[in-house]
C-alpha positions as CSV (number, residue, x, y, z in Angstrom):
1,M,18.2,26.1,-5.7
2,R,17.2,22.9,-4.0
3,A,13.8,23.0,-2.3
4,K,13.8,22.7,1.5
5,F,11.4,20.1,2.9
6,P,9.8,21.2,6.2
7,L,8.5,18.5,8.4
8,F,4.9,18.0,9.3
9,Q,4.7,17.2,13.0
10,R,1.2,15.8,13.4
11,V,1.1,12.3,14.6
12,T,-1.9,9.9,14.8
13,V,-1.6,7.3,17.5
14,C,-4.1,4.5,17.8
15,S,-4.7,2.1,20.7
16,A,-7.2,-0.7,21.2
17,G,-7.7,0.6,24.7
18,R,-9.1,4.0,23.8
19,A,-11.1,5.9,26.5
20,R,-14.8,6.1,26.1
21,I,-14.8,9.9,26.1
22,S,-15.9,12.4,23.5
23,S,-13.8,12.2,20.3
24,A,-13.2,16.0,20.5
25,V,-11.4,15.6,23.9
26,L,-9.2,12.7,22.7
27,I,-8.4,14.5,19.4
28,K,-7.3,17.6,21.3
29,L,-4.8,15.6,23.3
30,T,-3.5,13.0,20.7
31,D,-4.8,14.0,17.3
32,N,-6.2,10.5,17.2
33,R,-8.5,10.1,14.2
34,C,-7.8,6.6,13.0
35,S,-10.2,3.8,13.0
36,G,-7.6,1.1,12.6
37,A,-9.1,-2.4,12.6
38,D,-11.7,-1.5,15.1
39,S,-9.8,-3.8,17.4
40,A,-11.3,-6.7,15.9
41,A,5.5,-6.1,-1.4
42,H,6.9,-6.9,-2.9
43,N,10.3,-5.1,-2.5
44,P,13.4,-7.3,-2.5
45,D,15.6,-4.2,-2.1
46,R,15.9,-3.5,1.7
47,T,18.4,-0.5,1.6
48,L,13.6,7.7,7.7
49,M,12.3,9.9,9.5
50,T,13.6,13.1,11.2
51,K,13.0,15.4,14.1
52,P,12.3,13.8,17.5
53,Y,8.6,13.3,18.2
54,R,6.9,16.2,19.9
55,Y,3.4,16.5,21.3
56,Q,1.3,19.3,19.8
57,P,1.0,22.2,22.3
58,V,-2.3,22.2,24.1
59,H,-3.6,25.5,25.3
60,C,-6.4,24.5,27.7
61,L,-5.0,23.0,30.9
62,A,-8.4,22.0,32.2
63,T,-9.1,20.1,29.0
64,V,-5.7,18.4,29.2
65,L,-6.4,17.3,32.8
66,F,-9.8,16.0,32.0
67,A,-8.5,14.1,29.0
68,I,-5.7,12.5,31.0
69,S,-8.0,11.5,33.8
70,A,-10.4,9.9,31.3
71,I,-7.8,7.9,29.3
72,P,-7.1,4.4,30.6
73,I,-3.6,3.5,31.6
74,Q,-3.2,1.1,28.7
75,A,-3.9,4.0,26.2
76,V,-1.4,6.3,27.9
77,H,1.2,3.6,27.8
78,A,0.4,3.0,24.1
79,Q,1.0,6.7,23.4
80,E,4.3,6.7,25.3
81,N,5.4,3.5,23.6
82,A,4.6,5.0,20.2
83,A,6.4,8.2,21.0
84,S,9.6,6.4,22.0
85,L,9.5,4.2,18.9
86,I,9.0,7.1,16.6
87,A,11.9,8.9,18.2
88,R,14.1,5.9,17.6
89,I,13.0,5.7,14.0
90,E,13.4,9.4,13.3
91,A,16.9,9.7,14.9
92,P,18.5,6.4,15.6
93,P,20.5,6.5,18.8
94,S,23.5,4.8,17.3
95,A,24.1,3.3,13.9
96,G,26.2,0.4,15.2
97,P,29.1,-1.5,13.5
98,G,28.9,-1.9,9.8
99,A,26.3,0.9,9.4
100,G,26.2,3.0,6.2
101,E,26.4,6.7,6.0
102,L,22.5,7.0,5.8
103,D,21.9,5.0,8.9
104,A,22.7,7.7,11.4
105,L,20.9,10.6,9.6
106,T,17.9,12.2,11.1
107,M,14.7,12.3,9.1
108,P,15.1,15.8,7.6
109,A,18.8,15.1,6.7
110,L,17.8,11.7,5.2
111,M,15.1,13.2,3.1
112,A,17.3,16.1,1.9
113,R,20.2,13.7,1.1
114,L,17.9,11.4,-0.9
115,Q,16.0,14.4,-2.4
116,V,12.6,13.0,-1.6
117,P,10.1,15.9,-0.9
118,G,7.6,13.9,1.2
119,V,6.9,10.6,2.9
120,S,3.9,9.3,4.9
121,I,4.1,6.2,7.1
122,A,1.6,4.0,9.0
123,V,2.8,1.2,11.4
124,V,0.6,-1.7,12.3
125,K,1.0,-3.4,15.7
126,D,-1.3,-6.0,17.4
127,F,-3.8,-5.9,14.5
128,N,-4.3,-2.2,14.8
129,I,-2.7,1.0,13.4
130,H,-0.2,1.9,16.1
131,W,0.7,5.3,14.7
132,A,0.7,7.3,11.4
133,K,2.8,10.3,10.6
134,A,3.7,12.4,7.5
135,Y,6.9,14.4,6.8
136,G,7.8,17.0,4.2
137,V,5.7,18.6,1.5
138,A,3.0,17.5,-0.9
139,D,4.2,20.1,-3.4
140,A,7.8,21.4,-3.5
141,Q,6.8,24.4,-5.6
142,T,4.3,25.8,-3.1
143,G,5.6,24.3,0.1
144,R,2.2,22.8,0.9
145,L,2.7,20.3,3.8
146,L,1.8,16.7,3.8
147,D,-0.4,15.3,6.5
148,T,-1.7,11.8,7.3
149,E,-4.8,12.4,5.1
150,S,-2.7,13.3,2.0
151,R,-3.3,10.9,-0.9
152,F,-0.7,9.2,-2.9
153,Q,-0.7,6.9,-6.0
154,A,-0.3,3.4,-4.7
155,A,0.9,2.2,-8.1
156,S,1.2,-1.6,-8.2
157,I,-0.1,-1.9,-4.7
158,S,-3.4,-1.5,-6.6
159,K,-3.0,-5.2,-7.6
160,P,-3.4,-6.9,-4.2
161,V,-6.3,-4.6,-3.4
162,T,-7.9,-5.7,-6.6
163,A,-7.1,-9.3,-5.7
164,L,-9.0,-8.8,-2.4
165,A,-12.1,-7.9,-4.4
166,A,-11.6,-11.0,-6.6
167,M,-11.4,-13.1,-3.5
168,R,-14.7,-11.6,-2.2
169,L,-16.3,-12.8,-5.4
170,V,-14.8,-16.2,-4.9
171,Q,-16.2,-16.3,-1.4
172,Q,-19.6,-15.4,-2.9
173,N,-19.3,-18.2,-5.5
174,R,-19.4,-15.6,-8.3
175,L,-15.8,-16.3,-9.5
176,N,-13.7,-19.4,-9.7
177,L,-10.0,-18.8,-9.4
178,D,-9.2,-21.9,-11.4
179,A,-11.7,-21.5,-14.3
180,D,-10.8,-20.4,-17.8
181,I,-10.7,-16.6,-17.8
182,N,-12.2,-16.6,-21.3
183,T,-15.5,-17.8,-19.8
184,M,-15.7,-14.6,-17.8
185,I,-14.9,-12.0,-20.6
186,T,-16.6,-11.3,-23.9
187,S,-14.9,-8.1,-25.3
188,W,-11.5,-9.7,-25.6
189,Q,-10.1,-13.3,-25.4
190,V,-6.8,-14.9,-24.5
191,P,-5.7,-16.5,-27.7
192,R,-6.3,-20.3,-28.0
193,S,-3.0,-22.1,-28.8
194,A,-0.9,-25.1,-28.0
195,L,0.2,-23.2,-24.9
196,T,-3.3,-23.5,-23.4
197,R,-4.2,-27.0,-24.7
198,Y,-3.9,-28.6,-21.2
199,Q,-4.1,-25.7,-18.9
200,A,-6.2,-22.6,-19.5
201,V,-5.3,-19.1,-18.3
202,T,-7.1,-18.6,-15.0
203,P,-7.7,-15.8,-12.5
204,R,-5.2,-17.5,-10.2
205,S,-2.5,-17.5,-12.8
206,L,-3.2,-13.9,-13.8
207,L,-3.1,-12.7,-10.2
208,S,0.1,-14.6,-9.4
209,H,1.9,-13.5,-12.6
210,T,2.2,-17.1,-13.9
211,S,-0.3,-17.0,-16.7
212,G,2.3,-17.0,-19.5
213,A,1.7,-13.3,-20.3
214,D,5.0,-11.9,-21.5
215,D,4.4,-8.2,-21.4
216,G,6.4,-7.3,-18.2
217,F,4.4,-4.1,-17.9
218,G,4.8,-1.4,-15.9
219,F,2.5,1.3,-17.2
220,P,3.8,4.8,-17.8
221,G,0.4,6.5,-17.5
222,Y,-1.0,9.4,-19.4
223,E,-0.9,13.2,-19.0
224,P,-4.1,14.7,-17.6
225,G,-6.3,15.6,-20.5
226,A,-4.7,13.2,-22.9
227,P,-6.9,10.6,-24.8
228,L,-7.2,7.4,-22.8
229,P,-7.4,4.0,-24.4
230,S,-10.0,1.4,-23.7
231,L,-9.0,-1.9,-22.0
232,V,-9.3,-3.7,-25.3
233,R,-7.0,-1.2,-27.0
234,I,-4.5,-1.5,-24.1
235,L,-4.4,-5.3,-24.5
236,N,-4.1,-5.1,-28.2
237,G,-1.4,-2.4,-28.1
238,Q,-3.5,0.0,-30.2
239,P,-3.3,3.8,-30.1
240,P,-3.7,5.8,-28.0
241,S,-2.2,3.0,-25.8
242,N,1.4,3.8,-24.9
243,V,2.4,0.1,-24.3
244,G,2.7,-2.9,-26.5
245,K,0.4,-5.8,-27.1
246,V,-0.1,-8.3,-24.3
247,M,1.3,-11.6,-25.7
248,F,1.5,-15.1,-24.2
249,A,4.8,-16.8,-24.5
250,R,4.5,-19.9,-22.3
251,A,2.0,-22.2,-20.8
252,P,0.2,-21.2,-17.6
253,F,2.1,-22.0,-14.4
254,E,5.3,-22.8,-16.4
255,A,7.2,-19.8,-15.0
256,F,6.8,-16.5,-13.2
257,K,7.0,-13.2,-15.0
258,Y,5.5,-10.0,-13.6
259,S,2.6,-8.9,-15.8
260,G,0.7,-5.7,-15.5
261,G,-1.2,-6.8,-18.6
262,G,-2.6,-9.7,-16.7
263,L,-4.2,-7.3,-14.2
264,V,-5.8,-5.5,-17.1
265,I,-7.4,-8.8,-18.1
266,M,-8.6,-9.2,-14.5
267,Q,-10.0,-5.6,-14.5
268,M,-12.0,-6.6,-17.6
269,A,-13.3,-9.8,-15.9
270,L,-14.3,-8.1,-12.6
271,T,-16.1,-5.4,-14.5
272,Q,-18.0,-7.8,-16.6
273,L,-18.8,-10.2,-13.7
274,S,-20.1,-7.4,-11.5
275,G,-21.8,-5.5,-14.3
276,R,-20.4,-2.2,-12.9
277,P,-17.6,0.2,-13.7
278,F,-14.4,-0.8,-12.0
279,A,-14.0,2.1,-9.5
280,P,-17.6,1.8,-8.0
281,F,-17.2,-2.0,-7.9
282,M,-13.9,-1.6,-5.9
283,N,-15.5,0.9,-3.6
284,S,-18.4,-1.3,-2.7
285,S,-16.4,-4.5,-2.5
286,V,-13.3,-3.4,-0.6
287,L,-12.9,0.3,0.1
288,A,-16.2,1.0,1.9
289,P,-16.3,-2.2,3.9
290,L,-12.8,-1.5,5.2
291,R,-13.5,2.1,5.8
292,M,-10.8,3.2,3.4
293,S,-12.5,6.6,3.1
294,S,-9.4,8.4,1.7
295,S,-9.1,5.9,-1.2
296,S,-10.4,5.7,-4.7
297,F,-9.8,3.9,-8.0
298,E,-11.3,6.8,-10.0
299,Q,-9.2,7.6,-13.1
300,P,-9.0,10.5,-13.7
301,P,-9.6,11.4,-10.1
302,A,-12.7,13.3,-9.1
303,P,-12.8,17.1,-9.1
304,G,-11.4,18.6,-5.9
305,H,-8.9,15.8,-5.6
306,S,-5.9,18.0,-6.0
307,A,-6.3,19.7,-2.6
308,R,-5.6,16.4,-0.8
309,A,-3.1,14.9,-3.2
310,A,0.6,14.6,-2.9
311,L,2.0,15.7,-6.3
312,A,4.6,13.8,-8.4
313,H,8.3,14.8,-8.1
314,D,11.4,13.6,-10.0
315,R,14.5,12.0,-8.6
316,Y,15.9,15.4,-7.6
317,G,12.8,16.3,-5.6
318,Q,11.5,18.7,-8.2
319,R,7.9,18.9,-9.4
320,M,7.1,17.0,-12.6
321,G,5.5,18.9,-15.5
322,A,2.1,17.5,-14.7
323,P,0.8,17.0,-11.1
324,W,0.4,13.3,-11.8
325,H,-0.4,10.8,-14.5
326,I,-3.7,9.1,-15.3
327,Y,-3.9,5.3,-15.3
328,P,-6.9,3.6,-17.1
329,E,-5.2,0.4,-16.0
330,Q,-7.0,0.9,-12.7
331,A,-6.5,-2.7,-11.3
332,A,-2.8,-2.6,-12.0
333,A,-1.9,1.0,-11.1
334,G,-4.9,3.2,-10.5
335,L,-5.4,3.4,-6.7
336,W,-5.1,6.7,-4.8
337,T,-4.8,6.1,-1.1
338,T,-3.1,6.9,2.2
339,P,-0.8,4.7,4.3
340,S,-3.5,4.6,7.0
341,D,-6.0,3.2,4.5
342,L,-3.5,0.6,3.2
343,A,-2.8,-0.4,6.8
344,K,-6.5,-1.3,7.0
345,F,-6.0,-3.6,4.0
346,I,-3.1,-5.3,5.8
347,I,-5.1,-5.6,9.0
348,E,-8.0,-7.2,7.0
349,I,-5.8,-9.9,5.7
350,Q,-4.2,-10.5,9.1
351,T,-7.6,-10.6,10.9
352,A,-9.2,-12.9,8.4
353,L,-6.2,-15.3,8.6
354,R,-6.5,-15.3,12.4
355,G,-10.2,-16.1,12.0
356,P,-13.0,-16.5,12.1
357,K,-13.3,-13.7,9.6
358,G,-12.5,-10.1,8.7
359,K,-14.7,-7.4,7.3
360,V,-14.5,-8.7,3.7
361,L,-13.0,-12.2,3.8
362,D,-13.5,-15.2,6.0
363,Q,-10.6,-17.3,7.1
364,R,-10.9,-19.9,4.3
365,A,-10.8,-17.2,1.6
366,A,-7.9,-15.5,3.3
367,K,-5.9,-18.7,3.4
368,D,-6.7,-19.3,-0.3
369,M,-5.5,-15.8,-1.1
370,L,-2.1,-16.4,0.6
371,A,-1.7,-19.9,-0.7
372,P,1.4,-20.0,-3.1
373,A,0.6,-20.5,-6.7
374,G,3.4,-23.2,-6.8
375,V,5.5,-21.3,-9.3
376,G,7.3,-18.0,-8.4
377,P,6.9,-16.0,-5.2
378,F,3.3,-14.9,-5.5
379,A,0.1,-16.2,-4.0
380,V,-3.1,-14.4,-5.2
381,G,-2.1,-10.8,-5.7
382,L,0.7,-10.9,-3.1
383,P,4.1,-12.4,-2.8
384,V,4.6,-14.3,0.4
385,D,8.1,-15.1,1.6
386,R,10.1,-16.0,4.7
387,R,12.2,-13.2,6.2
388,G,14.3,-14.4,9.1
389,E,12.0,-16.4,11.4
390,G,8.7,-15.0,10.1
391,W,6.5,-15.2,7.0
392,Y,5.3,-11.9,5.4
393,F,3.2,-10.7,2.6
394,S,4.2,-7.5,0.8
395,H,4.1,-5.5,-2.4
396,S,5.8,-2.4,-3.8
397,G,4.5,0.3,-6.1
398,D,6.3,2.4,-8.7
399,N,4.3,5.1,-10.7
400,W,5.5,8.2,-12.4
401,G,6.7,10.4,-9.5
402,Y,5.6,8.1,-6.7
403,R,7.0,5.1,-4.8
404,A,5.2,2.9,-2.2
405,W,5.7,-0.2,-0.2
406,M,3.7,-2.3,2.3
407,I,4.4,-5.4,4.3
408,G,2.4,-7.4,6.9
409,H,3.3,-10.4,9.0
410,V,1.2,-13.5,8.2
411,R,0.4,-14.3,11.9
412,K,1.7,-11.7,14.3
413,G,-0.4,-8.7,13.5
414,Y,2.3,-6.2,12.6
415,G,3.2,-4.4,9.4
416,L,4.2,-1.2,7.7
417,V,3.1,1.1,4.9
418,I,5.3,3.8,3.4
419,M,4.3,6.1,0.5
420,T,6.5,8.8,-1.1
421,N,5.9,11.5,-3.8
422,G,9.4,11.3,-5.4
423,D,11.1,9.0,-7.9
424,N,14.0,8.4,-5.5
425,G,11.6,7.2,-2.8
426,M,12.8,3.6,-2.8
427,A,16.1,4.4,-1.1
428,L,14.2,6.3,1.6
429,M,11.7,3.5,2.1
430,N,14.5,1.0,2.5
431,Q,15.9,3.1,5.3
432,I,12.5,3.5,7.0
433,A,11.8,-0.2,6.7
434,D,15.1,-1.1,8.3
435,R,14.5,1.3,11.2
436,V,11.0,0.2,11.9
437,E,12.0,-3.4,11.8
438,K,14.7,-2.8,14.4
439,A,12.7,-0.5,16.6
440,Y,9.8,-3.0,16.8
441,D,12.1,-6.1,16.9
442,W,10.4,-7.9,14.1
443,D,11.1,-11.6,13.8
444,S,12.6,-10.9,10.3
445,L,15.7,-10.1,12.4
446,A,15.4,-13.2,14.6
447,K,17.8,-16.2,14.6
448,P,16.5,-19.8,14.8
449,L,16.1,-21.2,18.3
450,A,18.8,-23.6,19.4
451,R,17.9,-27.2,18.9
């Protein structure tokens, strides 16, 4: 019997114009618990949601009247605006000419058709989290519901978050993006050869997948409780590693080839440069400054993690044998997080680019991070490309039982994060992305102005 996926109806709506009243009153009315940006993807396949938005019932009329009287007009308008947009995304009013069969489905019907048990979404607008909402279940076996605090594996979206930490070290003059990576690591070395005679492998080349590494990894992860390899054994392809050796087949910056192995090398370098284990280093460098309080690079995850985790499901929406896989390749695939936390990452990049600075990077470092490597689609940790009349940075993630995607506009302060706990999540994310893009009228749909 196919599992039924109930919807979780809690919505978090954020507005830069929040009332200065007690948080308890505001939460009672809007369930608003996000900090957003404190007002201060790469997925080439672009192929969501379901019941119309409903406010949670409120049982105390006096509290409601007080809350309404205390909320400024702009905050009320922001809530109404979010509600109407959510409704359009959950149940498109009309599919239009040329639409496919999925385009007119409501969220529950869409999730059931694609056999994805759960999805969580955060939308960024005007450099703030506009709203966040979760649908379906964290565990199809027990029926445990998702909410906006449920944690997912970010998979390869771990890479740009790692790149942000590297850029912070660059800003502090502790790392040179264009220096020989072998000067930063001692326990393993990129082989010296004719390929590196004129150009060394550098952090910039590793983070842009142009180093010449030929592995193409993708990491499958390890069952909980299984022996875990060291980084050196992963790079050398030695047991208990379950991937091959990281080899170099071309000179740096000669061509683009996606390389998870390159991020393992960066994990080693960041650990040695900081003198700290990777997870605590990432927490102090990025997660804590951005208030990504539901995020961690700990692998295996800390005790008690499972109560908040969305569990892994297969392409049919059924629970996998294990609740999740473990990834010692933390920089490449090890981040546990929520869409709202990843939205804060997007906002940090956007805010720093706007200037003069964000919470982690200043404008100069942010511009360097998004500067194209000159070969392939990537800058430092993120692909940057033109979509319609706008430029966007993005990244996708694909772990065992999880799919994720994020995108942010380089200049206009809007973006999207989608995370799922099913192997068929990409098809669902494509639908969601299309609907959000249309509902918010992103410039990715715009035509050039007449000359």
